[in-house]
Biopython code that builds the backbone (N, CA, C, O; Angstrom):
import numpy as np
from Bio.PDB.StructureBuilder import StructureBuilder

atoms = [
    (1, "UNK", "N", (0.841, -1.177, 0.000)),
    (1, "UNK", "CA", (0.000, 0.000, 0.000)),
    (1, "UNK", "C", (0.886, 1.239, 0.000)),
    (1, "UNK", "O", (1.741, 1.415, 0.867)),
    (2, "UNK", "N", (0.664, 2.073, -0.971)),
    (2, "UNK", "CA", (1.444, 3.293, -1.099)),
    (2, "UNK", "C", (0.520, 4.489, -0.922)),
    (2, "UNK", "O", (-0.501, 4.603, -1.599)),
    (3, "UNK", "N", (0.886, 5.375, -0.009)),
    (3, "UNK", "CA", (0.075, 6.552, 0.269)),
    (3, "UNK", "C", (0.972, 7.776, 0.149)),
    (3, "UNK", "O", (1.966, 7.891, 0.866)),
    (4, "UNK", "N", (0.635, 8.675, -0.738)),
    (4, "UNK", "CA", (1.430, 9.882, -0.929)),
    (4, "UNK", "C", (0.964, 10.932, 0.072)),
    (4, "UNK", "O", (-0.063, 11.582, -0.122)),
    (5, "UNK", "N", (1.733, 11.087, 1.141)),
    (5, "UNK", "CA", (1.355, 12.014, 2.213)),
    (5, "UNK", "C", (1.476, 13.470, 1.780)),
    (5, "UNK", "O", (0.847, 14.344, 2.376)),
    (6, "UNK", "N", (2.255, 13.734, 0.778)),
    (6, "UNK", "CA", (2.445, 15.125, 0.342)),
    (6, "UNK", "C", (1.175, 15.706, -0.282)),
    (6, "UNK", "O", (1.038, 16.924, -0.398)),
    (7, "UNK", "N", (0.254, 14.840, -0.681)),
    (7, "UNK", "CA", (-0.993, 15.312, -1.301)),
    (7, "UNK", "C", (-2.119, 15.514, -0.290)),
    (7, "UNK", "O", (-3.200, 15.977, -0.655)),
    (8, "UNK", "N", (-1.881, 15.175, 0.963)),
    (8, "UNK", "CA", (-2.928, 15.309, 1.978)),
    (8, "UNK", "C", (-2.883, 16.688, 2.618)),
    (8, "UNK", "O", (-1.814, 17.267, 2.813)),
    (9, "UNK", "N", (-4.071, 17.204, 2.943)),
    (9, "UNK", "CA", (-4.155, 18.489, 3.629)),
    (9, "UNK", "C", (-3.831, 18.307, 5.114)),
    (9, "UNK", "O", (-3.716, 17.182, 5.600)),
    (10, "UNK", "N", (-3.690, 19.396, 5.805)),
    (10, "UNK", "CA", (-3.390, 19.338, 7.245)),
    (10, "UNK", "C", (-4.505, 18.607, 7.991)),
    (10, "UNK", "O", (-4.226, 17.787, 8.866)),
    (11, "UNK", "N", (-5.757, 18.892, 7.657)),
    (11, "UNK", "CA", (-6.880, 18.242, 8.324)),
    (11, "UNK", "C", (-6.877, 16.736, 8.060)),
    (11, "UNK", "O", (-7.151, 15.942, 8.960)),
    (12, "UNK", "N", (-6.566, 16.354, 6.829)),
    (12, "UNK", "CA", (-6.512, 14.935, 6.486)),
    (12, "UNK", "C", (-5.365, 14.231, 7.217)),
    (12, "UNK", "O", (-5.507, 13.087, 7.648)),
    (13, "UNK", "N", (-4.243, 14.915, 7.352)),
    (13, "UNK", "CA", (-3.115, 14.340, 8.094)),
    (13, "UNK", "C", (-3.455, 14.168, 9.575)),
    (13, "UNK", "O", (-3.089, 13.164, 10.186)),
    (14, "UNK", "N", (-4.143, 15.133, 10.140)),
    (14, "UNK", "CA", (-4.552, 15.047, 11.548)),
    (14, "UNK", "C", (-5.515, 13.877, 11.736)),
    (14, "UNK", "O", (-5.393, 13.128, 12.705)),
    (15, "UNK", "N", (-6.454, 13.716, 10.839)),
    (15, "UNK", "CA", (-7.399, 12.602, 10.925)),
    (15, "UNK", "C", (-6.690, 11.259, 10.755)),
    (15, "UNK", "O", (-6.991, 10.299, 11.464)),
    (16, "UNK", "N", (-5.759, 11.197, 9.824)),
    (16, "UNK", "CA", (-4.980, 9.974, 9.628)),
    (16, "UNK", "C", (-4.183, 9.635, 10.886)),
    (16, "UNK", "O", (-4.129, 8.477, 11.299)),
    (17, "UNK", "N", (-3.571, 10.637, 11.486)),
    (17, "UNK", "CA", (-2.819, 10.440, 12.726)),
    (17, "UNK", "C", (-3.725, 9.908, 13.833)),
    (17, "UNK", "O", (-3.343, 8.984, 14.551)),
    (18, "UNK", "N", (-4.915, 10.476, 13.978)),
    (18, "UNK", "CA", (-5.854, 10.037, 15.010)),
    (18, "UNK", "C", (-6.219, 8.571, 14.809)),
    (18, "UNK", "O", (-6.258, 7.798, 15.767)),
    (19, "UNK", "N", (-6.485, 8.194, 13.570)),
    (19, "UNK", "CA", (-6.862, 6.808, 13.277)),
    (19, "UNK", "C", (-5.698, 5.845, 13.511)),
    (19, "UNK", "O", (-5.909, 4.722, 13.970)),
    (20, "UNK", "N", (-4.478, 6.273, 13.200)),
    (20, "UNK", "CA", (-3.302, 5.439, 13.438)),
    (20, "UNK", "C", (-3.097, 5.221, 14.931)),
    (20, "UNK", "O", (-2.827, 4.101, 15.365)),
    (21, "UNK", "N", (-3.223, 6.283, 15.715)),
    (21, "UNK", "CA", (-3.053, 6.181, 17.167)),
    (21, "UNK", "C", (-4.107, 5.249, 17.765)),
    (21, "UNK", "O", (-3.782, 4.414, 18.610)),
    (22, "UNK", "N", (-5.358, 5.380, 17.341)),
    (22, "UNK", "CA", (-6.415, 4.488, 17.826)),
    (22, "UNK", "C", (-6.110, 3.033, 17.505)),
    (22, "UNK", "O", (-6.290, 2.151, 18.345)),
    (23, "UNK", "N", (-5.651, 2.789, 16.293)),
    (23, "UNK", "CA", (-5.339, 1.411, 15.880)),
    (23, "UNK", "C", (-4.169, 0.849, 16.680)),
    (23, "UNK", "O", (-4.207, -0.311, 17.090)),
    (24, "UNK", "N", (-3.140, 1.645, 16.907)),
    (24, "UNK", "CA", (-1.993, 1.200, 17.712)),
    (24, "UNK", "C", (-2.414, 0.883, 19.139)),
    (24, "UNK", "O", (-1.948, -0.099, 19.718)),
    (25, "UNK", "N", (-3.291, 1.705, 19.715)),
    (25, "UNK", "CA", (-3.780, 1.440, 21.066)),
    (25, "UNK", "C", (-4.542, 0.126, 21.120)),
    (25, "UNK", "O", (-4.400, -0.635, 22.077)),
    (26, "UNK", "N", (-5.342, -0.142, 20.110)),
    (26, "UNK", "CA", (-6.104, -1.388, 20.045)),
    (26, "UNK", "C", (-5.170, -2.598, 19.931)),
    (26, "UNK", "O", (-5.370, -3.604, 20.612)),
    (27, "UNK", "N", (-4.159, -2.501, 19.076)),
    (27, "UNK", "CA", (-3.199, -3.601, 18.905)),
    (27, "UNK", "C", (-2.439, -3.858, 20.206)),
    (27, "UNK", "O", (-2.268, -5.008, 20.608)),
    (28, "UNK", "N", (-1.983, -2.791, 20.863)),
    (28, "UNK", "CA", (-1.250, -2.942, 22.127)),
    (28, "UNK", "C", (-2.136, -3.535, 23.215)),
    (28, "UNK", "O", (-1.677, -4.368, 23.997)),
    (29, "UNK", "N", (-3.388, -3.122, 23.276)),
    (29, "UNK", "CA", (-4.304, -3.663, 24.275)),
    (29, "UNK", "C", (-4.533, -5.153, 24.052)),
    (29, "UNK", "O", (-4.606, -5.920, 25.013)),
    (30, "UNK", "N", (-4.646, -5.564, 22.801)),
    (30, "UNK", "CA", (-4.836, -6.983, 22.494)),
    (30, "UNK", "C", (-3.611, -7.797, 22.891)),
    (30, "UNK", "O", (-3.750, -8.887, 23.445)),
    (31, "UNK", "N", (-2.419, -7.285, 22.616)),
    (31, "UNK", "CA", (-1.180, -7.971, 23.013)),
    (31, "UNK", "C", (-1.094, -8.074, 24.527)),
    (31, "UNK", "O", (-0.733, -9.121, 25.064)),
    (32, "UNK", "N", (-1.427, -6.987, 25.214)),
    (32, "UNK", "CA", (-1.373, -6.961, 26.672)),
    (32, "UNK", "C", (-2.333, -7.985, 27.266)),
    (32, "UNK", "O", (-1.986, -8.681, 28.221)),
    (33, "UNK", "N", (-3.530, -8.082, 26.710)),
    (33, "UNK", "CA", (-4.527, -9.032, 27.190)),
    (33, "UNK", "C", (-4.058, -10.469, 26.973)),
    (33, "UNK", "O", (-4.264, -11.332, 27.827)),
    (34, "UNK", "N", (-3.429, -10.720, 25.832)),
    (34, "UNK", "CA", (-2.896, -12.051, 25.538)),
    (34, "UNK", "C", (-1.805, -12.431, 26.533)),
    (34, "UNK", "O", (-1.774, -13.558, 27.027)),
    (35, "UNK", "N", (-0.907, -11.483, 26.827)),
    (35, "UNK", "CA", (0.163, -11.744, 27.800)),
    (35, "UNK", "C", (-0.417, -11.964, 29.194)),
    (35, "UNK", "O", (0.046, -12.834, 29.932)),
    (36, "UNK", "N", (-1.426, -11.180, 29.554)),
    (36, "UNK", "CA", (-2.040, -11.282, 30.876)),
    (36, "UNK", "C", (-2.703, -12.642, 31.066)),
    (36, "UNK", "O", (-2.729, -13.177, 32.175)),
    (37, "UNK", "N", (-3.240, -13.203, 29.973)),
    (37, "UNK", "CA", (-3.916, -14.499, 30.043)),
    (37, "UNK", "C", (-2.945, -15.642, 30.356)),
    (37, "UNK", "O", (-3.380, -16.736, 30.714)),
    (38, "UNK", "N", (-1.652, -15.404, 30.226)),
    (38, "UNK", "CA", (-0.644, -16.433, 30.526)),
    (38, "UNK", "C", (-0.444, -16.629, 32.024)),
    (38, "UNK", "O", (0.190, -17.597, 32.441)),
    (39, "UNK", "N", (-0.975, -15.727, 32.830)),
    (39, "UNK", "CA", (-0.773, -15.769, 34.277)),
    (39, "UNK", "C", (-2.092, -16.031, 34.987)),
    (39, "UNK", "O", (-3.168, -15.780, 34.444)),
    (40, "UNK", "N", (-1.991, -16.537, 36.201)),
    (40, "UNK", "CA", (-3.183, -16.781, 37.000)),
    (40, "UNK", "C", (-2.901, -16.390, 38.449)),
    (40, "UNK", "O", (-1.748, -16.284, 38.868)),
    (41, "UNK", "N", (-3.968, -16.179, 39.196)),
    (41, "UNK", "CA", (-3.844, -15.814, 40.606)),
    (41, "UNK", "C", (-3.135, -16.950, 41.339)),
    (41, "UNK", "O", (-3.388, -18.122, 41.060)),
    (42, "UNK", "N", (-2.267, -16.614, 42.254)),
    (42, "UNK", "CA", (-1.436, -17.511, 43.066)),
    (42, "UNK", "C", (-0.240, -18.092, 42.302)),
    (42, "UNK", "O", (0.486, -18.930, 42.836)),
    (43, "UNK", "N", (-0.035, -17.658, 41.078)),
    (43, "UNK", "CA", (1.120, -18.110, 40.308)),
    (43, "UNK", "C", (2.363, -17.374, 40.806)),
    (43, "UNK", "O", (2.309, -16.173, 41.071)),
    (44, "UNK", "N", (3.478, -18.086, 40.932)),
    (44, "UNK", "CA", (4.726, -17.471, 41.369)),
    (44, "UNK", "C", (5.427, -16.900, 40.142)),
    (44, "UNK", "O", (5.665, -17.601, 39.159)),
    (45, "UNK", "N", (5.752, -15.615, 40.221)),
    (45, "UNK", "CA", (6.338, -14.906, 39.085)),
    (45, "UNK", "C", (7.539, -14.085, 39.544)),
    (45, "UNK", "O", (7.809, -13.962, 40.739)),
    (46, "UNK", "N", (8.246, -13.532, 38.574)),
    (46, "UNK", "CA", (9.319, -12.595, 38.870)),
    (46, "UNK", "C", (9.380, -11.550, 37.778)),
    (46, "UNK", "O", (8.861, -11.744, 36.679)),
    (47, "UNK", "N", (10.033, -10.418, 38.102)),
    (47, "UNK", "CA", (10.179, -9.330, 37.142)),
    (47, "UNK", "C", (11.396, -8.509, 37.523)),
    (47, "UNK", "O", (11.881, -8.572, 38.653)),
    (48, "UNK", "N", (11.879, -7.740, 36.563)),
    (48, "UNK", "CA", (13.037, -6.871, 36.778)),
    (48, "UNK", "C", (12.547, -5.460, 37.097)),
    (48, "UNK", "O", (11.609, -4.963, 36.473)),
    (49, "UNK", "N", (13.190, -4.823, 38.075)),
    (49, "UNK", "CA", (12.875, -3.432, 38.382)),
    (49, "UNK", "C", (13.718, -2.526, 37.490)),
    (49, "UNK", "O", (14.600, -2.995, 36.771)),
    (50, "UNK", "N", (13.440, -1.227, 37.543)),
    (50, "UNK", "CA", (14.192, -0.272, 36.734)),
    (50, "UNK", "C", (15.676, -0.259, 37.086)),
    (50, "UNK", "O", (16.516, 0.021, 36.230)),
    (51, "UNK", "N", (16.001, -0.562, 38.342)),
    (51, "UNK", "CA", (17.404, -0.542, 38.756)),
    (51, "UNK", "C", (18.097, -1.896, 38.590)),
    (51, "UNK", "O", (19.220, -2.074, 39.062)),
    (52, "UNK", "N", (17.439, -2.856, 37.921)),
    (52, "UNK", "CA", (18.075, -4.118, 37.596)),
    (52, "UNK", "C", (17.876, -5.251, 38.584)),
    (52, "UNK", "O", (18.370, -6.357, 38.364)),
    (53, "UNK", "N", (17.155, -4.992, 39.679)),
    (53, "UNK", "CA", (16.897, -6.058, 40.653)),
    (53, "UNK", "C", (15.825, -7.001, 40.122)),
    (53, "UNK", "O", (14.913, -6.583, 39.407)),
    (54, "UNK", "N", (15.945, -8.279, 40.479)),
    (54, "UNK", "CA", (14.904, -9.251, 40.149)),
    (54, "UNK", "C", (14.049, -9.443, 41.388)),
    (54, "UNK", "O", (14.551, -9.801, 42.454)),
    (55, "UNK", "N", (12.760, -9.203, 41.241)),
    (55, "UNK", "CA", (11.807, -9.314, 42.345)),
    (55, "UNK", "C", (10.924, -10.514, 42.072)),
    (55, "UNK", "O", (10.400, -10.663, 40.968)),
    (56, "UNK", "N", (10.753, -11.370, 43.066)),
    (56, "UNK", "CA", (9.867, -12.517, 42.949)),
    (56, "UNK", "C", (8.662, -12.347, 43.844)),
    (56, "UNK", "O", (8.762, -11.732, 44.905)),
    (57, "UNK", "N", (7.539, -12.873, 43.443)),
    (57, "UNK", "CA", (6.330, -12.768, 44.242)),
    (57, "UNK", "C", (5.228, -13.643, 43.700)),
    (57, "UNK", "O", (5.442, -14.498, 42.841)),
    (58, "UNK", "N", (4.033, -13.404, 44.229)),
    (58, "UNK", "CA", (2.859, -14.187, 43.866)),
    (58, "UNK", "C", (1.801, -13.277, 43.276)),
    (58, "UNK", "O", (1.545, -12.194, 43.802)),
    (59, "UNK", "N", (1.187, -13.707, 42.191)),
    (59, "UNK", "CA", (0.110, -12.919, 41.576)),
    (59, "UNK", "C", (-1.090, -12.958, 42.510)),
    (59, "UNK", "O", (-1.619, -14.027, 42.816)),
    (60, "UNK", "N", (-1.510, -11.791, 42.957)),
    (60, "UNK", "CA", (-2.657, -11.694, 43.848)),
    (60, "UNK", "C", (-3.929, -11.342, 43.090)),
    (60, "UNK", "O", (-5.031, -11.710, 43.496)),
    (61, "UNK", "N", (-3.761, -10.622, 41.977)),
    (61, "UNK", "CA", (-4.933, -10.174, 41.230)),
    (61, "UNK", "C", (-4.529, -9.863, 39.794)),
    (61, "UNK", "O", (-3.443, -9.344, 39.539)),
    (62, "UNK", "N", (-5.414, -10.186, 38.866)),
    (62, "UNK", "CA", (-5.225, -9.812, 37.477)),
    (62, "UNK", "C", (-6.159, -8.648, 37.192)),
    (62, "UNK", "O", (-7.380, -8.806, 37.179)),
    (63, "UNK", "N", (-5.587, -7.502, 36.969)),
    (63, "UNK", "CA", (-6.361, -6.300, 36.693)),
    (63, "UNK", "C", (-6.599, -6.191, 35.193)),
    (63, "UNK", "O", (-6.238, -7.093, 34.437)),
    (64, "UNK", "N", (-7.201, -5.098, 34.766)),
    (64, "UNK", "CA", (-7.511, -4.943, 33.347)),
    (64, "UNK", "C", (-6.247, -4.815, 32.500)),
    (64, "UNK", "O", (-6.182, -5.372, 31.404)),
    (65, "UNK", "N", (-5.237, -4.086, 32.995)),
    (65, "UNK", "CA", (-4.012, -3.870, 32.225)),
    (65, "UNK", "C", (-2.754, -4.362, 32.929)),
    (65, "UNK", "O", (-1.697, -4.443, 32.304)),
    (66, "UNK", "N", (-2.842, -4.690, 34.203)),
    (66, "UNK", "CA", (-1.674, -5.086, 34.978)),
    (66, "UNK", "C", (-1.997, -6.293, 35.846)),
    (66, "UNK", "O", (-3.146, -6.721, 35.946)),
    (67, "UNK", "N", (-0.956, -6.827, 36.468)),
    (67, "UNK", "CA", (-1.122, -7.869, 37.478)),
    (67, "UNK", "C", (-0.626, -7.301, 38.797)),
    (67, "UNK", "O", (0.413, -6.641, 38.834)),
    (68, "UNK", "N", (-1.350, -7.546, 39.874)),
    (68, "UNK", "CA", (-0.890, -7.143, 41.192)),
    (68, "UNK", "C", (-0.078, -8.295, 41.754)),
    (68, "UNK", "O", (-0.581, -9.406, 41.922)),
    (69, "UNK", "N", (1.195, -8.012, 42.044)),
    (69, "UNK", "CA", (2.116, -9.025, 42.546)),
    (69, "UNK", "C", (2.478, -8.678, 43.976)),
    (69, "UNK", "O", (2.900, -7.559, 44.268)),
    (70, "UNK", "N", (2.310, -9.652, 44.873)),
    (70, "UNK", "CA", (2.664, -9.458, 46.277)),
    (70, "UNK", "C", (4.053, -10.017, 46.496)),
    (70, "UNK", "O", (4.324, -11.175, 46.176)),
    (71, "UNK", "N", (4.942, -9.184, 47.049)),
    (71, "UNK", "CA", (6.314, -9.592, 47.332)),
    (71, "UNK", "C", (6.602, -9.357, 48.806)),
    (71, "UNK", "O", (5.751, -8.857, 49.541)),
    (72, "UNK", "N", (7.789, -9.715, 49.228)),
    (72, "UNK", "CA", (8.184, -9.472, 50.613)),
    (72, "UNK", "C", (8.244, -7.976, 50.914)),
    (72, "UNK", "O", (8.077, -7.568, 52.063)),
    (73, "UNK", "N", (8.479, -7.161, 49.893)),
    (73, "UNK", "CA", (8.591, -5.715, 50.089)),
    (73, "UNK", "C", (7.282, -4.964, 49.859)),
    (73, "UNK", "O", (7.253, -3.740, 49.982)),
    (74, "UNK", "N", (6.206, -5.663, 49.532)),
    (74, "UNK", "CA", (4.917, -5.007, 49.329)),
    (74, "UNK", "C", (4.238, -5.441, 48.049)),
    (74, "UNK", "O", (4.585, -6.461, 47.452)),
    (75, "UNK", "N", (3.247, -4.634, 47.632)),
    (75, "UNK", "CA", (2.491, -4.937, 46.410)),
    (75, "UNK", "C", (3.012, -4.105, 45.255)),
    (75, "UNK", "O", (3.377, -2.941, 45.416)),
    (76, "UNK", "N", (3.038, -4.726, 44.090)),
    (76, "UNK", "CA", (3.465, -4.065, 42.872)),
    (76, "UNK", "C", (2.400, -4.288, 41.806)),
    (76, "UNK", "O", (1.872, -5.393, 41.676)),
    (77, "UNK", "N", (2.084, -3.249, 41.046)),
    (77, "UNK", "CA", (1.258, -3.405, 39.852)),
    (77, "UNK", "C", (2.226, -3.469, 38.677)),
    (77, "UNK", "O", (2.946, -2.509, 38.402)),
    (78, "UNK", "N", (2.237, -4.598, 37.994)),
    (78, "UNK", "CA", (3.252, -4.865, 36.977)),
    (78, "UNK", "C", (2.588, -5.159, 35.635)),
    (78, "UNK", "O", (1.608, -5.900, 35.561)),
    (79, "UNK", "N", (3.131, -4.576, 34.593)),
    (79, "UNK", "CA", (2.665, -4.871, 33.243)),
    (79, "UNK", "C", (2.984, -6.327, 32.921)),
    (79, "UNK", "O", (4.068, -6.803, 33.262)),
    (80, "UNK", "N", (2.071, -7.042, 32.276)),
    (80, "UNK", "CA", (2.346, -8.444, 31.956)),
    (80, "UNK", "C", (3.540, -8.623, 31.019)),
    (80, "UNK", "O", (4.119, -9.708, 30.962)),
    (81, "UNK", "N", (3.909, -7.588, 30.294)),
    (81, "UNK", "CA", (5.078, -7.693, 29.414)),
    (81, "UNK", "C", (6.369, -7.802, 30.214)),
    (81, "UNK", "O", (7.382, -8.262, 29.687)),
    (82, "UNK", "N", (6.348, -7.383, 31.484)),
    (82, "UNK", "CA", (7.539, -7.454, 32.333)),
    (82, "UNK", "C", (7.579, -8.714, 33.192)),
    (82, "UNK", "O", (8.622, -9.045, 33.757)),
    (83, "UNK", "N", (6.458, -9.415, 33.295)),
    (83, "UNK", "CA", (6.379, -10.604, 34.148)),
    (83, "UNK", "C", (6.867, -11.853, 33.431)),
    (83, "UNK", "O", (6.769, -11.977, 32.210)),
    (84, "UNK", "N", (7.391, -12.769, 34.226)),
    (84, "UNK", "CA", (7.724, -14.104, 33.720)),
    (84, "UNK", "C", (7.505, -15.091, 34.857)),
    (84, "UNK", "O", (7.660, -14.735, 36.026)),
    (85, "UNK", "N", (7.145, -16.325, 34.526)),
    (85, "UNK", "CA", (6.990, -17.328, 35.584)),
    (85, "UNK", "C", (8.313, -17.532, 36.303)),
    (85, "UNK", "O", (9.380, -17.499, 35.689)),
    (86, "UNK", "N", (8.233, -17.742, 37.610)),
    (86, "UNK", "CA", (9.450, -17.988, 38.384)),
    (86, "UNK", "C", (10.013, -19.351, 37.999)),
    (86, "UNK", "O", (9.260, -20.241, 37.603)),
    (87, "UNK", "N", (11.327, -19.523, 38.111)),
    (87, "UNK", "CA", (11.918, -20.836, 37.822)),
    (87, "UNK", "C", (11.261, -21.928, 38.656)),
    (87, "UNK", "O", (10.812, -21.672, 39.774)),
    (88, "UNK", "N", (11.203, -23.146, 38.117)),
    (88, "UNK", "CA", (10.506, -24.261, 38.762)),
    (88, "UNK", "C", (11.034, -24.552, 40.153)),
    (88, "UNK", "O", (10.256, -24.885, 41.047)),
    (89, "UNK", "N", (12.349, -24.435, 40.358)),
    (89, "UNK", "CA", (12.906, -24.743, 41.666)),
    (89, "UNK", "C", (12.392, -23.777, 42.727)),
    (89, "UNK", "O", (12.140, -24.176, 43.864)),
    (90, "UNK", "N", (12.238, -22.520, 42.362)),
    (90, "UNK", "CA", (11.736, -21.535, 43.306)),
    (90, "UNK", "C", (10.235, -21.705, 43.520)),
    (90, "UNK", "O", (9.750, -21.567, 44.643)),
    (91, "UNK", "N", (9.506, -22.000, 42.461)),
    (91, "UNK", "CA", (8.053, -22.115, 42.548)),
    (91, "UNK", "C", (7.636, -23.332, 43.359)),
    (91, "UNK", "O", (6.610, -23.297, 44.038)),
    (92, "UNK", "N", (8.415, -24.411, 43.299)),
    (92, "UNK", "CA", (8.018, -25.627, 43.991)),
    (92, "UNK", "C", (8.645, -25.761, 45.367)),
    (92, "UNK", "O", (8.503, -26.794, 46.021)),
    (93, "UNK", "N", (9.328, -24.735, 45.801)),
    (93, "UNK", "CA", (9.987, -24.785, 47.094)),
    (93, "UNK", "C", (8.962, -24.966, 48.213)),
    (93, "UNK", "O", (7.954, -24.261, 48.259)),
    (94, "UNK", "N", (9.225, -25.916, 49.114)),
    (94, "UNK", "CA", (8.302, -26.187, 50.220)),
    (94, "UNK", "C", (8.303, -25.035, 51.223)),
    (94, "UNK", "O", (7.334, -24.859, 51.962)),
    (95, "UNK", "N", (9.366, -24.259, 51.255)),
    (95, "UNK", "CA", (9.458, -23.158, 52.212)),
    (95, "UNK", "C", (8.648, -21.946, 51.763)),
    (95, "UNK", "O", (8.354, -21.069, 52.575)),
    (96, "UNK", "N", (8.287, -21.885, 50.499)),
    (96, "UNK", "CA", (7.533, -20.741, 49.997)),
    (96, "UNK", "C", (6.100, -20.789, 50.513)),
    (96, "UNK", "O", (5.432, -21.815, 50.382)),
    (97, "UNK", "N", (5.621, -19.700, 51.096)),
    (97, "UNK", "CA", (4.242, -19.701, 51.611)),
    (97, "UNK", "C", (3.230, -19.723, 50.479)),
    (97, "UNK", "O", (3.456, -19.134, 49.422)),
    (98, "UNK", "N", (2.120, -20.402, 50.703)),
    (98, "UNK", "CA", (1.072, -20.473, 49.691)),
    (98, "UNK", "C", (0.074, -19.330, 49.859)),
    (98, "UNK", "O", (-0.628, -18.971, 48.914)),
    (99, "UNK", "N", (0.012, -18.768, 51.048)),
    (99, "UNK", "CA", (-0.875, -17.641, 51.289)),
    (99, "UNK", "C", (-0.011, -16.465, 51.731)),
    (99, "UNK", "O", (0.816, -16.597, 52.634)),
    (100, "UNK", "N", (-0.202, -15.336, 51.101)),
    (100, "UNK", "CA", (0.589, -14.158, 51.407)),
    (100, "UNK", "C", (-0.348, -13.074, 51.926)),
    (100, "UNK", "O", (-1.345, -12.747, 51.282)),
    (101, "UNK", "N", (-0.027, -12.522, 53.085)),
    (101, "UNK", "CA", (-0.836, -11.450, 53.655)),
    (101, "UNK", "C", (-0.609, -10.176, 52.862)),
    (101, "UNK", "O", (0.528, -9.829, 52.542)),
    (102, "UNK", "N", (-1.684, -9.486, 52.547)),
    (102, "UNK", "CA", (-1.582, -8.229, 51.807)),
    (102, "UNK", "C", (-1.868, -7.078, 52.778)),
    (102, "UNK", "O", (-2.964, -6.989, 53.332)),
    (103, "UNK", "N", (-0.881, -6.197, 52.981)),
    (103, "UNK", "CA", (-1.097, -5.085, 53.895)),
    (103, "UNK", "C", (-2.183, -4.146, 53.377)),
    (103, "UNK", "O", (-2.374, -4.013, 52.169)),
    (104, "UNK", "N", (-2.886, -3.502, 54.292)),
    (104, "UNK", "CA", (-3.936, -2.570, 53.901)),
    (104, "UNK", "C", (-3.325, -1.305, 53.335)),
    (104, "UNK", "O", (-2.248, -0.876, 53.747)),
    (105, "UNK", "N", (-4.028, -0.720, 52.388)),
    (105, "UNK", "CA", (-3.601, 0.562, 51.840)),
    (105, "UNK", "C", (-3.834, 1.661, 52.857)),
    (105, "UNK", "O", (-4.835, 1.665, 53.574)),
    (106, "UNK", "N", (-2.905, 2.582, 52.907)),
    (106, "UNK", "CA", (-3.095, 3.747, 53.759)),
    (106, "UNK", "C", (-3.624, 4.868, 52.897)),
    (106, "UNK", "O", (-2.981, 5.288, 51.934)),
    (107, "UNK", "N", (-4.802, 5.349, 53.250)),
    (107, "UNK", "CA", (-5.431, 6.390, 52.415)),
    (107, "UNK", "C", (-5.542, 7.671, 53.175)),
    (107, "UNK", "O", (-6.043, 8.662, 52.644)),
]
sb = StructureBuilder()
sb.init_structure("model")
sb.init_model(0)
sb.init_chain("A")
sb.init_seg("    ")
for serial, (resi, resn, name, xyz) in enumerate(atoms, 1):
    if name == "N":
        sb.init_residue(resn, " ", resi, " ")
    sb.init_atom(name, np.array(xyz, "f"), 0.0, 1.0, " ", f" {name:<3s}", serial, name[0])
structure = sb.get_structure()
């Protein structure tokens, strides 16, 4: 498909941009939903933080766009694109608790 953008008016370019952004949002939402479906509540997962640390925890809730992961340091809302299942040795460890207390939010 070849589209000559030089022949479009400013209004047409703005409309094209709006439609492209909407389509990209739809595609990203579908990918996110597919990734989120790979996880389930009580599944042991891990993810990398911005500073390079690997955090492990348990999925407490699957939200519309994120997963709530409970760790020893608290609750994290994590994009499913950053999550991965924890290694089998860690997930099957007998010392790992099956129920994790979730602290109350301070409002």
